[in-house]
PyMOL Python script that loads the backbone (N, CA, C, O; Angstrom):
from pymol import cmd

cmd.read_pdbstr("""\
ATOM      1  N   SER A   1     132.414 139.809  46.376  1.00  0.00           N
ATOM      2  CA  SER A   1     133.166 138.611  46.174  1.00  0.00           C
ATOM      3  C   SER A   1     134.272 139.008  45.289  1.00  0.00           C
ATOM      4  O   SER A   1     134.260 140.054  44.640  1.00  0.00           O
ATOM      5  N   LEU A   2     135.310 138.074  45.277  1.00  0.00           N
ATOM      6  CA  LEU A   2     136.443 138.261  44.327  1.00  0.00           C
ATOM      7  C   LEU A   2     136.001 138.190  42.884  1.00  0.00           C
ATOM      8  O   LEU A   2     136.576 138.834  42.007  1.00  0.00           O
ATOM      9  N   ALA A   3     134.939 137.372  42.644  1.00  0.00           N
ATOM     10  CA  ALA A   3     134.507 137.064  41.144  1.00  0.00           C
ATOM     11  C   ALA A   3     133.841 138.499  40.777  1.00  0.00           C
ATOM     12  O   ALA A   3     134.082 139.009  39.683  1.00  0.00           O
ATOM     13  N   ASP A   4     133.045 139.097  41.666  1.00  0.00           N
ATOM     14  CA  ASP A   4     132.318 140.489  41.309  1.00  0.00           C
ATOM     15  C   ASP A   4     133.346 141.430  41.073  1.00  0.00           C
ATOM     16  O   ASP A   4     133.281 142.150  40.077  1.00  0.00           O
ATOM     17  N   ALA A   5     134.353 141.516  41.924  1.00  0.00           N
ATOM     18  CA  ALA A   5     135.440 142.439  41.775  1.00  0.00           C
ATOM     19  C   ALA A   5     136.156 142.496  40.447  1.00  0.00           C
ATOM     20  O   ALA A   5     136.432 143.529  39.836  1.00  0.00           O
ATOM     21  N   LEU A   6     136.454 141.122  40.035  1.00  0.00           N
ATOM     22  CA  LEU A   6     137.001 140.984  38.694  1.00  0.00           C
ATOM     23  C   LEU A   6     136.075 141.241  37.537  1.00  0.00           C
ATOM     24  O   LEU A   6     136.572 141.712  36.515  1.00  0.00           O
ATOM     25  N   ILE A   7     134.994 141.027  37.572  1.00  0.00           N
ATOM     26  CA  ILE A   7     133.942 141.344  36.566  1.00  0.00           C
ATOM     27  C   ILE A   7     133.874 142.804  36.438  1.00  0.00           C
ATOM     28  O   ILE A   7     133.982 143.301  35.317  1.00  0.00           O
ATOM     29  N   ALA A   8     133.687 143.620  37.588  1.00  0.00           N
ATOM     30  CA  ALA A   8     133.558 144.934  37.491  1.00  0.00           C
ATOM     31  C   ALA A   8     134.823 145.566  37.121  1.00  0.00           C
ATOM     32  O   ALA A   8     134.750 146.622  36.493  1.00  0.00           O
ATOM     33  N   ALA A   9     136.010 145.069  37.421  1.00  0.00           N
ATOM     34  CA  ALA A   9     137.333 145.541  36.882  1.00  0.00           C
ATOM     35  C   ALA A   9     137.458 145.482  35.409  1.00  0.00           C
ATOM     36  O   ALA A   9     137.920 146.400  34.731  1.00  0.00           O
ATOM     37  N   PHE A  10     136.995 144.288  34.923  1.00  0.00           N
ATOM     38  CA  PHE A  10     137.166 144.009  33.428  1.00  0.00           C
ATOM     39  C   PHE A  10     136.160 144.919  32.716  1.00  0.00           C
ATOM     40  O   PHE A  10     136.480 145.356  31.611  1.00  0.00           O
ATOM     41  N   ALA A  11     134.958 145.252  33.253  1.00  0.00           N
ATOM     42  CA  ALA A  11     134.041 146.054  32.586  1.00  0.00           C
ATOM     43  C   ALA A  11     134.574 147.565  32.535  1.00  0.00           C
ATOM     44  O   ALA A  11     134.289 148.231  31.540  1.00  0.00           O
ATOM     45  N   VAL A  12     135.355 148.148  33.588  1.00  0.00           N
ATOM     46  CA  VAL A  12     135.877 149.347  33.697  1.00  0.00           C
ATOM     47  C   VAL A  12     136.937 149.313  32.636  1.00  0.00           C
ATOM     48  O   VAL A  12     136.916 150.215  31.799  1.00  0.00           O
ATOM     49  N   GLN A  13     137.921 148.325  32.561  1.00  0.00           N
ATOM     50  CA  GLN A  13     139.127 148.230  31.678  1.00  0.00           C
ATOM     51  C   GLN A  13     138.482 148.317  30.220  1.00  0.00           C
ATOM     52  O   GLN A  13     138.968 149.115  29.419  1.00  0.00           O
ATOM     53  N   GLN A  14     137.570 147.641  29.915  1.00  0.00           N
ATOM     54  CA  GLN A  14     137.052 147.540  28.516  1.00  0.00           C
ATOM     55  C   GLN A  14     136.021 148.783  28.140  1.00  0.00           C
ATOM     56  O   GLN A  14     135.565 148.916  27.004  1.00  0.00           O
ATOM     57  N   GLY A  15     135.744 149.587  29.128  1.00  0.00           N
ATOM     58  CA  GLY A  15     134.730 150.702  28.924  1.00  0.00           C
ATOM     59  C   GLY A  15     133.459 150.146  28.583  1.00  0.00           C
ATOM     60  O   GLY A  15     132.760 150.685  27.725  1.00  0.00           O
ATOM     61  N   ALA A  16     133.062 148.995  29.252  1.00  0.00           N
ATOM     62  CA  ALA A  16     131.785 148.381  29.003  1.00  0.00           C
ATOM     63  C   ALA A  16     130.732 148.804  29.983  1.00  0.00           C
ATOM     64  O   ALA A  16     130.985 149.381  31.041  1.00  0.00           O
ATOM     65  N   ILE A  17     129.455 148.459  29.536  1.00  0.00           N
ATOM     66  CA  ILE A  17     128.360 148.567  30.605  1.00  0.00           C
ATOM     67  C   ILE A  17     128.125 147.222  31.306  1.00  0.00           C
ATOM     68  O   ILE A  17     128.058 146.179  30.656  1.00  0.00           O
ATOM     69  N   LEU A  18     128.000 147.258  32.651  1.00  0.00           N
ATOM     70  CA  LEU A  18     127.868 146.156  33.397  1.00  0.00           C
ATOM     71  C   LEU A  18     126.345 145.836  33.534  1.00  0.00           C
ATOM     72  O   LEU A  18     125.636 146.598  34.192  1.00  0.00           O
ATOM     73  N   VAL A  19     125.873 144.827  32.984  1.00  0.00           N
ATOM     74  CA  VAL A  19     124.471 144.422  33.029  1.00  0.00           C
ATOM     75  C   VAL A  19     124.481 143.342  34.096  1.00  0.00           C
ATOM     76  O   VAL A  19     125.225 142.361  34.086  1.00  0.00           O
ATOM     77  N   HIS A  20     123.613 143.618  34.974  1.00  0.00           N
ATOM     78  CA  HIS A  20     123.531 142.639  36.269  1.00  0.00           C
ATOM     79  C   HIS A  20     122.148 142.695  36.873  1.00  0.00           C
ATOM     80  O   HIS A  20     121.294 143.550  36.637  1.00  0.00           O
ATOM     81  N   LYS A  21     122.049 141.624  37.715  1.00  0.00           N
ATOM     82  CA  LYS A  21     120.870 141.450  38.682  1.00  0.00           C
ATOM     83  C   LYS A  21     121.289 141.347  40.219  1.00  0.00           C
ATOM     84  O   LYS A  21     120.534 140.943  41.103  1.00  0.00           O
ATOM     85  N   ASP A  22     122.542 141.753  40.399  1.00  0.00           N
ATOM     86  CA  ASP A  22     123.142 141.590  41.649  1.00  0.00           C
ATOM     87  C   ASP A  22     123.358 142.939  42.420  1.00  0.00           C
ATOM     88  O   ASP A  22     124.207 143.773  42.104  1.00  0.00           O
ATOM     89  N   PRO A  23     122.456 143.054  43.504  1.00  0.00           N
ATOM     90  CA  PRO A  23     122.463 144.293  44.303  1.00  0.00           C
ATOM     91  C   PRO A  23     123.781 144.711  44.857  1.00  0.00           C
ATOM     92  O   PRO A  23     123.945 145.868  45.242  1.00  0.00           O
ATOM     93  N   GLU A  24     124.776 143.773  44.916  1.00  0.00           N
ATOM     94  CA  GLU A  24     126.095 144.036  45.467  1.00  0.00           C
ATOM     95  C   GLU A  24     126.952 145.051  44.587  1.00  0.00           C
ATOM     96  O   GLU A  24     127.843 145.769  45.040  1.00  0.00           O
ATOM     97  N   PHE A  25     126.540 144.996  43.249  1.00  0.00           N
ATOM     98  CA  PHE A  25     127.245 145.875  42.340  1.00  0.00           C
ATOM     99  C   PHE A  25     126.774 147.364  42.544  1.00  0.00           C
ATOM    100  O   PHE A  25     127.516 148.248  42.113  1.00  0.00           O
ATOM    101  N   ASP A  26     125.654 147.691  43.139  1.00  0.00           N
ATOM    102  CA  ASP A  26     125.211 148.958  43.428  1.00  0.00           C
ATOM    103  C   ASP A  26     126.248 149.937  44.001  1.00  0.00           C
ATOM    104  O   ASP A  26     126.284 151.120  43.665  1.00  0.00           O
ATOM    105  N   VAL A  27     127.069 149.389  44.865  1.00  0.00           N
ATOM    106  CA  VAL A  27     128.059 150.202  45.646  1.00  0.00           C
ATOM    107  C   VAL A  27     129.156 150.763  44.613  1.00  0.00           C
ATOM    108  O   VAL A  27     129.804 151.762  44.926  1.00  0.00           O
ATOM    109  N   LEU A  28     129.363 150.117  43.374  1.00  0.00           N
ATOM    110  CA  LEU A  28     130.226 150.528  42.416  1.00  0.00           C
ATOM    111  C   LEU A  28     129.772 151.410  41.421  1.00  0.00           C
ATOM    112  O   LEU A  28     130.442 151.621  40.411  1.00  0.00           O
ATOM    113  N   ALA A  29     128.586 151.989  41.649  1.00  0.00           N
ATOM    114  CA  ALA A  29     127.863 152.700  40.609  1.00  0.00           C
ATOM    115  C   ALA A  29     128.701 154.023  40.126  1.00  0.00           C
ATOM    116  O   ALA A  29     128.533 154.468  38.991  1.00  0.00           O
ATOM    117  N   GLU A  30     129.531 154.572  40.970  1.00  0.00           N
ATOM    118  CA  GLU A  30     130.250 155.678  40.561  1.00  0.00           C
ATOM    119  C   GLU A  30     131.539 155.274  39.837  1.00  0.00           C
ATOM    120  O   GLU A  30     132.201 156.141  39.268  1.00  0.00           O
ATOM    121  N   LEU A  31     131.896 154.069  39.838  1.00  0.00           N
ATOM    122  CA  LEU A  31     133.104 153.588  39.175  1.00  0.00           C
ATOM    123  C   LEU A  31     132.859 152.793  38.019  1.00  0.00           C
ATOM    124  O   LEU A  31     133.786 152.723  37.212  1.00  0.00           O
ATOM    125  N   VAL A  32     131.718 152.128  37.749  1.00  0.00           N
ATOM    126  CA  VAL A  32     131.435 151.254  36.594  1.00  0.00           C
ATOM    127  C   VAL A  32     129.940 151.711  36.063  1.00  0.00           C
ATOM    128  O   VAL A  32     128.929 151.826  36.755  1.00  0.00           O
ATOM    129  N   ARG A  33     130.060 151.910  34.822  1.00  0.00           N
ATOM    130  CA  ARG A  33     128.757 152.165  34.084  1.00  0.00           C
ATOM    131  C   ARG A  33     128.019 150.848  34.217  1.00  0.00           C
ATOM    132  O   ARG A  33     128.569 149.781  33.942  1.00  0.00           O
ATOM    133  N   GLN A  34     126.726 150.937  34.656  1.00  0.00           N
ATOM    134  CA  GLN A  34     125.796 149.803  34.891  1.00  0.00           C
ATOM    135  C   GLN A  34     124.380 149.982  34.367  1.00  0.00           C
ATOM    136  O   GLN A  34     123.818 151.072  34.266  1.00  0.00           O
ATOM    137  N   GLU A  35     123.842 148.764  34.033  1.00  0.00           N
ATOM    138  CA  GLU A  35     122.384 148.690  33.707  1.00  0.00           C
ATOM    139  C   GLU A  35     121.837 147.458  34.662  1.00  0.00           C
ATOM    140  O   GLU A  35     122.034 146.275  34.386  1.00  0.00           O
ATOM    141  N   ALA A  36     121.122 147.917  35.823  1.00  0.00           N
ATOM    142  CA  ALA A  36     120.606 146.892  36.657  1.00  0.00           C
ATOM    143  C   ALA A  36     119.321 146.339  36.123  1.00  0.00           C
ATOM    144  O   ALA A  36     118.406 147.102  35.813  1.00  0.00           O
ATOM    145  N   LEU A  37     119.216 145.001  36.001  1.00  0.00           N
ATOM    146  CA  LEU A  37     117.982 144.281  35.640  1.00  0.00           C
ATOM    147  C   LEU A  37     117.289 144.209  36.938  1.00  0.00           C
ATOM    148  O   LEU A  37     117.883 144.348  38.007  1.00  0.00           O
ATOM    149  N   PRO A  38     115.838 143.959  36.814  1.00  0.00           N
ATOM    150  CA  PRO A  38     115.107 143.579  38.047  1.00  0.00           C
ATOM    151  C   PRO A  38     115.724 142.572  38.895  1.00  0.00           C
ATOM    152  O   PRO A  38     116.115 141.509  38.414  1.00  0.00           O
ATOM    153  N   TYR A  39     115.843 142.876  40.257  1.00  0.00           N
ATOM    154  CA  TYR A  39     116.298 141.812  41.185  1.00  0.00           C
ATOM    155  C   TYR A  39     115.452 140.625  41.396  1.00  0.00           C
ATOM    156  O   TYR A  39     114.227 140.744  41.433  1.00  0.00           O
ATOM    157  N   LYS A  40     116.040 139.481  41.537  1.00  0.00           N
ATOM    158  CA  LYS A  40     115.322 138.370  41.985  1.00  0.00           C
ATOM    159  C   LYS A  40     114.788 138.487  43.452  1.00  0.00           C
ATOM    160  O   LYS A  40     115.505 138.954  44.336  1.00  0.00           O
ATOM    161  N   GLU A  41     113.508 138.050  43.691  1.00  0.00           N
ATOM    162  CA  GLU A  41     112.914 138.054  44.986  1.00  0.00           C
ATOM    163  C   GLU A  41     113.510 136.882  45.847  1.00  0.00           C
ATOM    164  O   GLU A  41     113.127 136.710  47.004  1.00  0.00           O
TER     165      GLU A  41
END
""", "prot")
cmd.dss("prot")
cmd.show_as("cartoon", "prot")
cmd.util.cbc("prot")
cmd.orient("prot")
């Protein structure tokens, strides 16, 4: 989604770690430092 893209871009720009529960961010693992929390069932 556009919102996810903006969140990821901001994390990259700030050099931040993206903490999330959204499996859609997994495709950005090579671009954004991430910490994935357990996904909701």
